[in-house]
C-alpha positions in Angstrom: 1.3 -165.5 58.5 3.1 -165.4 61.8 2.7 -168.3 64.1 2.0 -167.6 67.8 3.3 -171.1 68.7 6.5 -170.9 70.7 9.2 -173.4 69.7 10.7 -175.8 72.3 14.1 -174.4 71.5 15.4 -171.6 69.3 18.8 -170.1 68.9 19.7 -167.9 65.9 23.1 -167.0 67.3 26.4 -168.2 65.8 28.7 -169.1 68.8 32.5 -168.9 68.5 34.2 -170.2 71.6 37.8 -171.2 71.8 41.1 -169.8 73.0 42.5 -166.9 71.0 39.3 -166.6 68.8 39.4 -162.8 69.2 42.3 -162.8 66.7 39.7 -163.8 64.2 37.1 -161.3 65.3 37.5 -159.1 62.2 36.9 -162.0 59.8 33.9 -163.2 61.8 32.3 -159.8 61.9 32.4 -159.4 58.1 29.5 -161.9 58.3 27.4 -159.4 60.1 28.3 -155.8 59.0 30.9 -153.4 57.7 30.4 -150.3 59.9 30.8 -151.3 63.5 30.7 -149.5 66.9 32.4 -151.3 69.7 30.5 -150.3 72.9 32.1 -150.7 76.3 32.1 -149.1 79.7 34.9 -146.8 80.7 35.9 -149.3 83.4 36.0 -152.2 81.0 38.0 -150.1 78.5 40.6 -149.3 81.2 40.9 -152.9 82.2 41.0 -154.4 78.8 42.4 -151.6 76.7 45.0 -153.7 74.9 42.4 -156.4 74.1 40.0 -153.8 72.7 42.6 -152.1 70.6 43.6 -155.5 69.1 40.0 -156.2 68.3 39.7 -152.9 66.5 42.9 -153.7 64.5 41.5 -157.1 63.4 38.3 -155.4 62.3 40.3 -152.8 60.3 42.4 -155.6 58.7 39.1 -157.2 57.6 37.8 -153.9 56.1 35.3 -153.4 58.9 35.3 -149.8 60.0 35.1 -149.5 63.7 34.5 -146.7 66.2 35.3 -147.5 69.9 32.6 -146.0 72.1 34.1 -146.2 75.6 32.2 -143.5 77.4 29.6 -145.7 79.1 29.6 -145.3 82.9 30.0 -148.5 84.9 26.7 -147.8 86.6 24.6 -147.4 83.4 21.2 -145.8 83.5 18.5 -145.1 81.0 19.3 -141.4 80.8 22.9 -141.9 79.8 22.0 -144.6 77.3 19.7 -142.1 75.6 22.8 -139.8 75.0 24.9 -142.7 73.8 22.2 -144.0 71.4 21.9 -140.4 70.0 25.6 -140.5 69.1 25.4 -144.0 67.7 22.6 -143.1 65.3 24.9 -140.5 63.7 27.5 -143.2 62.9 25.0 -145.0 60.6 26.5 -148.3 61.9 25.1 -151.6 60.8 26.8 -153.6 63.6 27.1 -153.0 67.3 29.7 -155.0 69.2 29.4 -155.3 73.0 32.7 -156.0 74.7 33.3 -156.5 78.4 31.3 -157.3 81.5 27.5 -157.3 82.1 27.1 -153.5 82.0 28.8 -153.3 78.6 26.8 -156.2 77.1 23.5 -154.7 78.5 24.4 -151.3 77.0 25.2 -152.8 73.6 21.9 -154.8 73.5 19.9 -151.7 74.4 21.8 -149.6 71.9 21.1 -152.1 69.2 17.4 -151.6 69.7 17.5 -147.8 70.2 19.6 -147.1 67.1 16.7 -148.3 64.9 13.8 -146.9 66.9 12.7 -143.4 68.0 12.1 -144.1 71.6 13.8 -143.4 74.9 15.6 -146.1 76.9 13.1 -146.1 79.7 10.4 -147.0 77.1 12.1 -150.2 76.1 10.2 -152.5 78.4 6.8 -150.9 77.6 6.9 -150.3 73.8 5.4 -152.7 71.4 5.9 -153.0 67.6 9.5 -151.9 67.6 11.7 -152.1 64.5 14.2 -155.0 64.6 17.5 -154.1 66.3 20.7 -153.5 64.3 23.0 -156.6 64.2 24.6 -157.3 67.6 27.7 -159.2 68.4 28.6 -159.9 72.0 32.2 -160.4 73.2 32.1 -161.1 76.9 35.3 -160.6 78.8 34.3 -163.4 81.2 31.3 -165.6 81.7 28.1 -163.5 82.2 25.7 -166.3 83.4 23.9 -166.4 80.1 23.5 -162.7 79.4 26.2 -162.9 76.7 23.7 -164.9 74.5 20.2 -164.4 75.9 17.8 -161.9 74.2 17.4 -160.0 77.5 18.9 -157.0 79.3 18.3 -154.9 82.3 18.9 -151.2 82.9 18.6 -148.9 85.8 15.6 -146.6 85.2 16.3 -143.1 86.5 12.7 -142.3 87.2 12.2 -144.9 90.0 15.8 -146.1 90.4 14.7 -149.7 89.6 16.5 -152.1 87.3 14.0 -152.8 84.5 14.0 -156.0 82.5 13.6 -156.0 78.7 13.3 -159.1 76.6 12.4 -159.7 72.9 13.0 -162.6 70.7 14.9 -160.6 68.0 17.4 -159.4 70.6 19.5 -162.6 70.3 23.0 -161.5 69.2 23.7 -162.6 65.6 27.0 -163.8 67.0 28.9 -164.2 70.2 32.7 -164.5 70.2 34.1 -165.9 73.5 37.8 -166.1 74.1 38.2 -167.8 77.6 41.8 -166.6 77.8 40.6 -163.0 78.4 39.0 -164.2 81.6 42.5 -164.6 83.1 42.5 -160.8 83.4 39.9 -160.8 86.1 40.3 -161.6 89.8 39.3 -164.9 91.4 36.3 -163.2 93.2 34.7 -162.2 89.9 35.3 -165.7 88.5 33.6 -167.3 91.5 30.6 -165.0 91.7 29.7 -165.0 88.0 30.1 -168.8 87.8 27.9 -169.3 90.9 25.3 -167.0 89.1 25.5 -169.4 86.2 24.7 -172.2 88.6 21.7 -170.2 89.8 20.3 -169.7 86.2 20.9 -173.4 85.4 19.3 -174.9 88.6 16.2 -172.9 88.1 16.0 -173.8 84.4 15.8 -177.4 85.5 12.7 -176.9 87.6 10.9 -174.4 85.3 7.4 -175.4 84.1 8.8 -174.7 80.6 11.7 -177.1 81.0 12.0 -179.7 78.2 14.5 -182.3 77.0 16.6 -179.7 75.2 16.8 -177.2 78.1 17.2 -179.9 80.7 20.2 -181.3 79.0 21.8 -177.9 78.6 21.1 -176.8 82.2 22.3 -180.1 83.8 25.5 -180.0 81.7 26.1 -176.4 82.8 25.7 -177.4 86.5 28.1 -180.3 85.8 30.7 -178.0 84.2 30.6 -175.4 87.0 31.0 -178.1 89.7 33.9 -179.7 87.9 35.8 -176.5 86.9 35.0 -173.6 89.2 37.1 -174.8 92.2 40.1 -175.5 90.0 39.7 -172.1 88.1 39.3 -170.3 91.4 42.7 -171.7 92.6 44.5 -171.4 89.3 43.5 -168.2 87.6 45.6 -169.1 84.5 44.0 -172.4 83.8 42.6 -171.9 80.2 41.0 -175.4 80.1 38.8 -174.6 83.1 38.0 -171.2 81.8 36.7 -172.7 78.6 34.4 -175.0 80.6 33.1 -172.1 82.7 32.5 -170.1 79.5 30.7 -173.0 78.0 28.6 -173.5 81.1 27.5 -169.9 81.0 26.4 -170.1 77.4 24.5 -173.4 78.0 22.7 -171.9 81.0 21.8 -168.9 79.0 20.4 -171.0 76.2 18.3 -173.0 78.6 17.1 -169.8 80.3 15.9 -168.2 77.1 13.3 -171.0 76.9 12.6 -171.8 80.5 12.2 -168.1 81.5 12.5 -168.8 85.2 14.9 -167.3 87.8 13.5 -166.2 91.1 17.1 -165.8 92.3 17.8 -163.3 89.4 14.5 -161.5 90.1 15.3 -161.0 93.8 19.0 -160.1 93.0 17.8 -157.4 90.6 15.4 -156.1 93.3 18.1 -156.1 95.9 20.6 -154.4 93.5 17.9 -151.8 92.8 17.5 -151.0 96.5 20.9 -151.6 98.0 24.6 -151.6 96.9 24.9 -155.3 96.4 25.6 -156.3 92.8 23.5 -158.8 90.9 25.8 -161.9 90.7 26.8 -161.6 94.3 23.1 -161.4 95.4 22.3 -164.5 93.3 25.0 -166.4 95.2 23.8 -165.4 98.6 20.1 -166.1 97.8 20.5 -169.3 95.6 20.5 -171.9 98.4 17.4 -170.4 99.9 15.5 -170.2 96.6 16.5 -173.9 96.1 15.1 -174.8 99.5 11.9 -173.0 98.8 11.3 -174.9 95.6 12.6 -178.3 96.7 9.4 -180.0 97.7 7.6 -179.0 94.5 10.2 -180.7 92.2 12.1 -183.3 94.3 12.7 -185.6 91.3 14.4 -182.8 89.3 16.6 -182.0 92.3 17.7 -185.6 92.4 19.0 -185.2 88.8 20.9 -182.1 89.9 22.4 -184.1 92.9 23.6 -186.7 90.5 25.5 -184.3 88.2 27.0 -182.8 91.3 28.4 -186.3 92.1 26.4 -186.6 95.3 25.8 -190.1 96.6 22.0 -190.7 96.4 22.0 -194.4 96.7 19.7 -196.0 99.3 18.1 -192.8 100.5 14.7 -191.3 100.0 13.9 -188.9 97.1 13.6 -185.9 99.4 17.0 -186.8 101.1 18.6 -187.1 97.7 17.0 -183.7 96.6 18.3 -182.0 99.7 21.8 -183.1 98.7 21.6 -180.7 95.7 21.1 -177.8 98.0 23.9 -179.0 100.3 26.1 -179.4 97.2 25.6 -175.8 96.2 26.3 -174.5 99.7 29.5 -176.5 99.9 30.6 -175.2 96.5 29.9 -171.6 97.5 31.8 -172.0 100.7 34.7 -173.6 98.8 35.1 -170.5 96.6 34.4 -168.0 99.3 30.9 -166.8 98.2 29.3 -164.7 101.0 26.6 -166.6 102.7 24.6 -163.9 104.4 22.9 -160.6 103.3 24.0 -159.2 106.7 27.6 -159.2 105.3 26.6 -156.2 103.1 25.2 -152.8 103.8 21.7 -154.2 103.8 19.1 -154.0 106.6 15.8 -155.8 107.1 14.1 -152.5 106.4 15.1 -152.9 102.7 13.2 -156.2 102.4 9.7 -154.9 101.8 10.8 -152.7 98.9 12.9 -155.4 97.4 10.1 -157.9 97.6 7.7 -155.5 95.9 10.2 -155.1 93.0 10.9 -158.8 92.7 7.3 -159.9 92.2 7.0 -157.4 89.4 9.4 -159.3 87.1 8.1 -161.9 84.6 10.9 -164.2 85.7 8.6 -165.9 88.1 5.8 -166.9 85.7 7.1 -170.5 85.2 8.0 -171.3 88.8 6.8 -174.7 90.1 5.7 -173.0 93.3 4.2 -169.5 93.5 6.2 -166.7 95.0 4.5 -163.8 96.7 5.9 -160.7 98.3 5.6 -162.3 101.8 7.5 -165.4 100.7 10.3 -163.3 99.2 10.6 -161.4 102.5 10.7 -164.7 104.3 13.5 -165.9 102.0 15.5 -162.7 102.6 15.1 -163.0 106.3 16.4 -166.6 106.1 19.4 -165.3 104.1 20.1 -162.5 106.5 
């Protein structure tokens, strides 16, 4: 008999996180399969070719056969994923490895489901009773604000050109192998924007209606790590110690998010990314302080907890004043690492807002918000951020 009761916390994923851990990738992957496909976008392959070839060699040395599938386009859509999954089915793989950035990891997650099911990619979000996915191992090249470990993905649907969200409990990777030294390959801008996106996922996990002691501890620690390590990592791209902490923060935020299931900033970022050229982590950074302001009065005590881990001085002031310091702390952090503060800095007009708001309210990411968000309120938030 299957229980419908949802646990307060659940993670079936084995997490391997330390410097140079990719040298042991082959040995680790023997735990999960013997016929692997390493999926990555063409852009990630070009940037990390040497790393990917070294991973393939470690797999070979451990008697794990490996095919590198590097034909995924950077802007991945459901149509192309159908072609890729058709090829992957022919390989009879029992393990899919996603290496690279968010597009590569999303593609690997979707492929893991499609390989074992006779559906098209645009049916992922609407099909029930799917067979379990093939074993999935994620290898993020840099922190992915929780998507390296969460049982969730998004893809651009070619029919309506909207990023569709797909989540199922058995889509947790069986393992995630995180080598923070690889993140030294990326530029400071990517470091800043993905880590601020981690901050967005973590702050909203704290105020979710489904927040509990487990998720609260993880989310607050993620906030603490980002505040302590991002400025230093931004200024010293070769600092492995700070990269380790940012990678840890990303995983912690992702673990909290899988239970709390709240991110209005992610919902609106996905909507804006569907209707304009802004990317998801950048949009989260621009929107985050405004989302925090919107929710502040509904959860002031939780904001005070965030202020404290940000090392804000909250002595001898009111709860609301102390809560406001959390929003101010995030703004200062963003300015310190050159995060854009206005949507008007991008090729976005106010005419885009109505469509984006329509899409944002369609995501289930809002169900556990402490304060309801409607289309009109999303438009107001975007106007404030413009």
